[in-house]
N, CA, C and O atoms as a GROMACS GRO file, in nm:
protein
  204
    1MET      N    1  -0.734  -0.411  -0.720
    1MET     CA    2  -0.609  -0.446  -0.784
    1MET      C    3  -0.501  -0.458  -0.676
    1MET      O    4  -0.489  -0.372  -0.589
    2THR      N    5  -0.425  -0.564  -0.685
    2THR     CA    6  -0.320  -0.585  -0.586
    2THR      C    7  -0.199  -0.498  -0.616
    2THR      O    8  -0.188  -0.439  -0.723
    3ILE      N    9  -0.109  -0.492  -0.520
    3ILE     CA   10   0.013  -0.414  -0.540
    3ILE      C   11   0.098  -0.475  -0.652
    3ILE      O   12   0.168  -0.402  -0.723
    4GLN      N   13   0.092  -0.607  -0.668
    4GLN     CA   14   0.164  -0.670  -0.779
    4GLN      C   15   0.109  -0.621  -0.912
    4GLN      O   16   0.186  -0.594  -1.005
    5GLY      N   17  -0.021  -0.611  -0.922
    5GLY     CA   18  -0.083  -0.562  -1.044
    5GLY      C   19  -0.043  -0.419  -1.074
    5GLY      O   20  -0.022  -0.383  -1.190
    6VAL      N   21  -0.032  -0.338  -0.972
    6VAL     CA   22   0.011  -0.199  -0.990
    6VAL      C   23   0.154  -0.194  -1.041
    6VAL      O   24   0.186  -0.116  -1.132
    7PHE      N   25   0.242  -0.276  -0.984
    7PHE     CA   26   0.380  -0.279  -1.030
    7PHE      C   27   0.390  -0.324  -1.175
    7PHE      O   28   0.466  -0.267  -1.253
    8TYR      N   29   0.312  -0.426  -1.212
    8TYR     CA   30   0.312  -0.472  -1.351
    8TYR      C   31   0.258  -0.365  -1.445
    8TYR      O   32   0.310  -0.347  -1.555
    9LEU      N   33   0.155  -0.294  -1.403
    9LEU     CA   34   0.098  -0.188  -1.485
    9LEU      C   35   0.199  -0.075  -1.506
    9LEU      O   36   0.214  -0.025  -1.617
   10ILE      N   37   0.267  -0.036  -1.400
   10ILE     CA   38   0.372   0.066  -1.412
   10ILE      C   39   0.483   0.018  -1.505
   10ILE      O   40   0.534   0.094  -1.587
   11ALA      N   41   0.519  -0.110  -1.494
   11ALA     CA   42   0.625  -0.165  -1.578
   11ALA      C   43   0.586  -0.160  -1.725
   11ALA      O   44   0.667  -0.124  -1.810
   12VAL      N   45   0.462  -0.196  -1.755
   12VAL     CA   46   0.417  -0.195  -1.895
   12VAL      C   47   0.417  -0.053  -1.949
   12VAL      O   48   0.460  -0.030  -2.062
   13ILE      N   49   0.368   0.041  -1.871
   13ILE     CA   50   0.366   0.181  -1.915
   13ILE      C   51   0.507   0.232  -1.941
   13ILE      O   52   0.532   0.298  -2.042
   14LEU      N   53   0.600   0.201  -1.851
   14LEU     CA   54   0.738   0.247  -1.869
   14LEU      C   55   0.804   0.182  -1.990
   14LEU      O   56   0.880   0.248  -2.062
   15LEU      N   57   0.777   0.054  -2.013
   15LEU     CA   58   0.837  -0.013  -2.128
   15LEU      C   59   0.780   0.040  -2.259
   15LEU      O   60   0.852   0.049  -2.359
   16VAL      N   61   0.652   0.075  -2.261
   16VAL     CA   62   0.593   0.136  -2.381
   16VAL      C   63   0.654   0.273  -2.404
   16VAL      O   64   0.687   0.309  -2.518
   17LEU      N   65   0.671   0.350  -2.298
   17LEU     CA   66   0.734   0.482  -2.312
   17LEU      C   67   0.879   0.470  -2.359
   17LEU      O   68   0.927   0.555  -2.434
   18ALA      N   69   0.948   0.365  -2.315
   18ALA     CA   70   1.087   0.345  -2.356
   18ALA      C   71   1.096   0.314  -2.505
   18ALA      O   72   1.198   0.342  -2.568
   19ALA      N   73   0.991   0.255  -2.561
   19ALA     CA   74   0.992   0.221  -2.703
   19ALA      C   75   0.965   0.343  -2.793
   19ALA      O   76   0.991   0.338  -2.913
   20LEU      N   77   0.913   0.448  -2.735
   20LEU     CA   78   0.883   0.569  -2.813
   20LEU      C   79   1.010   0.650  -2.834
   20LEU      O   80   1.103   0.644  -2.753
   21PRO      N   81   1.015   0.726  -2.943
   21PRO     CA   82   1.136   0.805  -2.972
   21PRO      C   83   1.140   0.936  -2.893
   21PRO      O   84   1.140   1.044  -2.951
   22ILE      N   85   1.143   0.925  -2.759
   22ILE     CA   86   1.155   1.044  -2.675
   22ILE      C   87   1.288   1.035  -2.600
   22ILE      O   88   1.342   0.926  -2.580
   23THR      N   89   1.338   1.148  -2.560
   23THR     CA   90   1.467   1.149  -2.490
   23THR      C   91   1.445   1.178  -2.343
   23THR      O   92   1.363   1.263  -2.306
   24THR      N   93   1.518   1.108  -2.260
   24THR     CA   94   1.516   1.134  -2.117
   24THR      C   95   1.660   1.153  -2.071
   24THR      O   96   1.752   1.088  -2.122
   25ARG      N   97   1.679   1.241  -1.978
   25ARG     CA   98   1.815   1.270  -1.932
   25ARG      C   99   1.846   1.191  -1.806
   25ARG      O  100   1.784   1.212  -1.702
   26GLY      N  101   1.940   1.100  -1.816
   26GLY     CA  102   1.989   1.030  -1.699
   26GLY      C  103   1.902   0.914  -1.652
   26GLY      O  104   1.942   0.842  -1.560
   27ILE      N  105   1.786   0.893  -1.712
   27ILE     CA  106   1.698   0.785  -1.669
   27ILE      C  107   1.670   0.695  -1.789
   27ILE      O  108   1.628   0.743  -1.894
   28SER      N  109   1.692   0.568  -1.772
   28SER     CA  110   1.656   0.472  -1.876
   28SER      C  111   1.519   0.414  -1.841
   28SER      O  112   1.505   0.340  -1.744
   29LEU      N  113   1.419   0.449  -1.921
   29LEU     CA  114   1.284   0.403  -1.892
   29LEU      C  115   1.272   0.252  -1.908
   29LEU      O  116   1.192   0.189  -1.839
   30GLY      N  117   1.351   0.195  -1.998
   30GLY     CA  118   1.348   0.050  -2.015
   30GLY      C  119   1.399  -0.023  -1.892
   30GLY      O  120   1.339  -0.122  -1.848
   31LEU      N  121   1.508   0.025  -1.836
   31LEU     CA  122   1.561  -0.037  -1.714
   31LEU      C  123   1.469  -0.015  -1.594
   31LEU      O  124   1.454  -0.104  -1.510
   32LEU      N  125   1.409   0.102  -1.587
   32LEU     CA  126   1.315   0.129  -1.479
   32LEU      C  127   1.192   0.040  -1.491
   32LEU      O  128   1.140  -0.010  -1.391
   33GLY      N  129   1.144   0.020  -1.614
   33GLY     CA  130   1.031  -0.070  -1.636
   33GLY      C  131   1.065  -0.213  -1.601
   33GLY      O  132   0.984  -0.284  -1.542
   34ALA      N  133   1.185  -0.256  -1.637
   34ALA     CA  134   1.228  -0.391  -1.602
   34ALA      C  135   1.240  -0.408  -1.451
   34ALA      O  136   1.209  -0.515  -1.398
   35ALA      N  137   1.285  -0.304  -1.382
   35ALA     CA  138   1.295  -0.312  -1.236
   35ALA      C  139   1.157  -0.324  -1.172
   35ALA      O  140   1.140  -0.399  -1.077
   36PHE      N  141   1.058  -0.251  -1.224
   36PHE     CA  142   0.923  -0.263  -1.170
   36PHE      C  143   0.864  -0.400  -1.200
   36PHE      O  144   0.792  -0.456  -1.117
   37ALA      N  145   0.894  -0.455  -1.317
   37ALA     CA  146   0.845  -0.590  -1.350
   37ALA      C  147   0.906  -0.693  -1.255
   37ALA      O  148   0.836  -0.782  -1.207
   38LEU      N  149   1.034  -0.681  -1.229
   38LEU     CA  150   1.099  -0.773  -1.136
   38LEU      C  151   1.045  -0.755  -0.994
   38LEU      O  152   1.029  -0.853  -0.921
   39LEU      N  153   1.017  -0.633  -0.955
   39LEU     CA  154   0.960  -0.607  -0.824
   39LEU      C  155   0.821  -0.670  -0.812
   39LEU      O  156   0.788  -0.730  -0.710
   40GLY      N  157   0.740  -0.656  -0.916
   40GLY     CA  158   0.609  -0.718  -0.914
   40GLY      C  159   0.616  -0.869  -0.910
   40GLY      O  160   0.536  -0.934  -0.842
   41TYR      N  161   0.710  -0.924  -0.983
   41TYR     CA  162   0.726  -1.070  -0.986
   41TYR      C  163   0.770  -1.125  -0.851
   41TYR      O  164   0.725  -1.232  -0.809
   42SER      N  165   0.857  -1.054  -0.783
   42SER     CA  166   0.914  -1.105  -0.658
   42SER      C  167   0.846  -1.049  -0.534
   42SER      O  168   0.896  -1.068  -0.423
   43TRP      N  169   0.732  -0.980  -0.549
   43TRP     CA  170   0.668  -0.916  -0.436
   43TRP      C  171   0.630  -1.015  -0.326
   43TRP      O  172   0.648  -0.984  -0.208
   44ASP      N  173   0.580  -1.132  -0.362
   44ASP     CA  174   0.542  -1.231  -0.260
   44ASP      C  175   0.664  -1.278  -0.180
   44ASP      O  176   0.655  -1.300  -0.059
   45THR      N  177   0.777  -1.292  -0.247
   45THR     CA  178   0.898  -1.334  -0.178
   45THR      C  179   0.950  -1.223  -0.086
   45THR      O  180   0.996  -1.250   0.025
   46ILE      N  181   0.943  -1.101  -0.133
   46ILE     CA  182   0.992  -0.988  -0.053
   46ILE      C  183   0.908  -0.972   0.073
   46ILE      O  184   0.962  -0.951   0.182
   47THR      N  185   0.778  -0.981   0.060
   47THR     CA  186   0.689  -0.956   0.173
   47THR      C  187   0.656  -1.081   0.252
   47THR      O  188   0.584  -1.073   0.351
   48GLY      N  189   0.707  -1.194   0.211
   48GLY     CA  190   0.678  -1.319   0.282
   48GLY      C  191   0.534  -1.364   0.262
   48GLY      O  192   0.468  -1.405   0.357
   49GLY      N  193   0.486  -1.355   0.138
   49GLY     CA  194   0.348  -1.391   0.108
   49GLY      C  195   0.320  -1.539   0.128
   49GLY      O  196   0.408  -1.617   0.165
   50THR      N  197   0.196  -1.576   0.103
   50THR     CA  198   0.154  -1.715   0.123
   50THR      C  199   0.221  -1.808   0.023
   50THR      O  200   0.259  -1.767  -0.086
   51VAL      N  201   0.234  -1.931   0.062
   51VAL     CA  202   0.300  -2.030  -0.023
   51VAL      C  203   0.198  -2.096  -0.113
   51VAL      O  204   0.232  -2.183  -0.192
   0.00000   0.00000   0.00000
């Protein structure tokens, strides 16, 4: 599994957790999941991957 796949997997897990009725202090799981999804999407650009 590539690092992009890991980031997407973490994003999905965080977004599912954000949908559950649990409380977190100071951390928005939805925003954190969205950040991981964006990181996975832009990983090739960040690291200068192949075209």
